[in-house]
N, C-alpha and C positions, 0 to 999 in steps of 0.2 A: 317374818316377811321383810324383804329388803326395802330400803328407802325408795329405790326406783319403782318397784311394784306398787308401793303406796301412792307414789306420784302419778303413775300411769292410770290408776283407778280414779284419781281426782280429775285427770284430763278427760277420761271417758265420761265422767259425770258432768263435767263442764260442757262437753260436746252435746250430751243428751239435752241439757237445759237450753242450749243454743238452737237445737233442732226442733223446738216446739213450734208447730205450724202457726203462721200469722193469720189474722183475720183477713178474709177476702170475700167481698160481697158487693151489694148495691145499696141504694138508699133505704129500701125496705128492710134489709137485714140490719142496717145501722139503727134504724128507728126501733126495732125490736130490742136491741141492746139498751137503748135509752129507757125503755119501759122498766127495766130492772135496775139500771144504774145511770142516773143522770150526771154523776160525777165525771164521766168520761168526756164531758164538754167543758170541764173546768179550765179556766185560764191559768197562765203560769203563776200569777200571784197566789192563787188559791192552792195550786199544787205544791208550791214551796212552803206556804204557811202550814198546810196540813202535814207535810213531811217533817217539818221542824218540830211541830207539836207532838207528832207520833213518837219522836225520839225521847220524849219525857221533859217535864218541867220541874224545877226545884225552886221553892219559895223560901225567902229569908224574911223574918220579921224582927221586931224590936227586941225579941228575947234572944236573938242570936248574936253572940259576941262579935263575930266577923262582920255581920251586918251593921252593928253599931259603930265599929271602927271605920269601915269603908264608906258607908252611906248615911252616916249620921242618924241611924235608927230608922231610916225610910224602908218600908217593905218593898222588896224587889224580887223579880223572877229571873232565874238563870235557865238557859236552854241547854239541855244535855248535849245536843249536837255540836255546840261550840265549846263545851267544857273540855279541858285538856289540850286545846289548840290555841285559845285566846284568853289572855289574863288581863284583868283591869279594864275590860271593855264592856262590863255588864250594862252600864247605862246606855251606851251606844247601841249595843246589840238589842236591847229592849226597844229602842226607838225604831230600829230596822224591822224587827218582827212586827211591831205595831203598824208600820207602813204596809207590810205584806198583808196583815189582817184587814186593814181598812180597804186596801186595793182589792182583796179577795171578795169583799162585799160590793165591789164595783162602784166605790165612791170616787171622789175626785182624784184620790191618789192613784187610781188605776190609769190615769192619763198624765201622770207627772213623771219626771225623771228623778231617780233617787241619787243624790249627790253625796259621795263620801269625801269629806274634806279633812285634812290633817297633815301633820309634818311628815317628812320622809322617815320611813321605818315604823310608822304607826300601825301598820298591818292592814292597810286598805286593800292592796292587791291580793294579799293572802286571804282576806275575808271574802273577796269576790270569787276567788278560785274555789274556796270552800263551798260557797253557795252554788257555783256551777256544777261541782261534783254532786251536790245534793239533787240537782235537776236531773242528772243522769240516772239517779236511783228511782225517779218517779216512774209511774206506770206509763206504758206506751200510749201514744195518742193515735187517733184515727184520722186519716188524711185522704184527700183525693189522690188516687193512684196516678203517678206521673206529674203531679203538681210541683212546679219549681219552688214554691214557698210553703208547701205542705199545709195547705189551708184546711179549715174546718169543713167537713162534708155538709153541714147544715147550710152552707152558702148556696147549695144547689136549690134550696126551697125558694120559690118565687116570692117576691115582695107581697103579692096579692094574697098569699096564703100564710104569711108570717104571723099576722095577728091571731089567726085561728090556731096556728101551731103553738103559739105562746099560751093560749087558753087550754089547749089539750095537754101539753107537756110541761108547762110551767117554765119554759126556757125562752129567753129573749135572744133572737138571732141578730148579731151585729156583723156588718161587713158584706162584701159582695165578691163574686168570683173574680179571680185575677184574669187579665187579658188572655193568656195562653189557654186557660181552662175554659173560658167563655168561648173561645174559638173552637176548641175541641168539642164542646157541648153542641154547638150549632152545626159543625161540619162532620164530625164523626158519629154523633148520636142523634142527629136530626132534631136537636132541641129537646129530646126526651131526657130530662134530668134524672128520671128514675133508673136509667140504665148506666149512668156514669159509675165506673168501678171505684171502690173504696178499699183501703188497706190500712195496715198498722205501721207505725214508725216510732222509733225511740229517740231519745236525746243523746247527743254525742259531741264532746268537746273536740276531739281529734278529727271526727268525721264532719265537723261543721254542720251539724244537724240540730237546729234550735239554739245554737250558741254562736253569736257573732261578736267579733272584736274589731274595734276601730282604733288604731294607734294614732298618736299625734303626727301630723303631716306638715310638710313644707308648704307655706302659704302659696308659693309659686306653682305647685303641682296639685294643689287641693282641688278635688273634683267631687261633685255630688254623686257620681257613679259609684264611689266607694260605699255609699249608703243604699242606693236604689238599683244598682246595676246599670247596664247600658245596652246599646245595640251590638249584636254580634256581627262584626264586619264580614266574617267568612260566610254568612248566610244572606248577605245583601244581593248576591248574584242569583239567589234562588227565590227570595221574597222581596216585595217592596218594603220601604222603610216603615210604613204604617201597619205592616203585618205583625201581629203578636208573636209569630214564630221567629221573627228576627231579633227578639229581645233575649238578652242574657241576664236573667234575674239572679245574679250572684252577689249583690251588695249585702252589706251587713244587716240591713233591715229585712231583706229577703231570707237570709240565712238564719237570723235569730227570730223569725216569725213564730209566735206561740211559745217563745222561750225567753232568752236573755240576749241583750246587746250591750256589750261593755265598751265604754269610751275611756281610753287611757289618757290621762292628763288632758281632759277635754278643753280646758280654758287656754291651751296653747293653740287651738284652732282659731281661724278667722271668724269674726262675728257673723258673716253671711252663712258660714257653715253651721254655726250654732242655731241660726234661724231655721234652717232646713230641718235640723234635728228636733227642735221644739215643735215645729209645725207638724211633723210626722207623728209625734207622740200624741198630739191632740186629735189627729185624724184616725 
C-alpha cells in the first residue's frame, strides 16, 4: 500500500474522531451527567494535576546514584510528562505540581498567582507552553451555549437552592452568571433557568478558548480592557451603554476563564495594572 493511501486512511480516521457529536441539552441533562461523573465540574488546577499524574510518576530515593549526586540523597519525584523536555528542573517542577495539587483541593493556592522567576533561558516560557498544551489534552468542559466566557452551567442554579444542591450532589457552586447570560436568561427564557441550553467546548491555544495571554505593554497605552474586555462601540447605536449586549468580553480573563491566563514579563507592567490582576484572582 502506498504512503499516500496510508495517510488518507489516517485523515479519514481523524475526521471520524472530530465528527463525534457534542453534548447538547439543558440543566436537567447536565445534572444527570453529574450523577455519574462529578469530575466534569473540576477546575483547571485539578484538571492539570490529574493529567500530569496520569502520565506517570518516577520516584528516586537515597539508593539511587543519580539522586545522591543531584539531590544530596533527598527523595524526589519526577513527572513523566516533563521528562525528555526539561532537565535539571526537578525541584522546580515538584513545587509547581505541588501548587496544582493544593489548588485542586481548593486551598488558598487556588486564589493565588503562580510566579515563575528565573534568568533568561531558564525555560520559563517553554514550561508554560508545555502546560498549556497539556490543558488542550484535557477532557472537554460543559458550558452555557453562547456564553462569551464559557462559564460553568451550575451558575444557573439560584443561590436559594445552592445549599441544598451541595447536600445532594456534594459540589459547592462558586460564581454567578455573567451579565450577557443573565440578560438572556431573563429576556429569552423568561427567567426559567432550566431551559437555558448547555453544550460542550474544548481548550485551544490557537482558538483562544480557555488560554489567555497578556504581553508586557507600554505604560502609556496600558488599559484594563486587555484583561476584562470593553464596550463594543459598534453596538452602542443599538443598545444603551448599560446594556450587557453592548459588552465585548474578549479580555484575557474572559478568554482564559476556566483555563489559564499567562502574563509575560508581568513586572514590566505598571503597579496599578498589577493591582487589577491580583484583585481579579481573589474574586
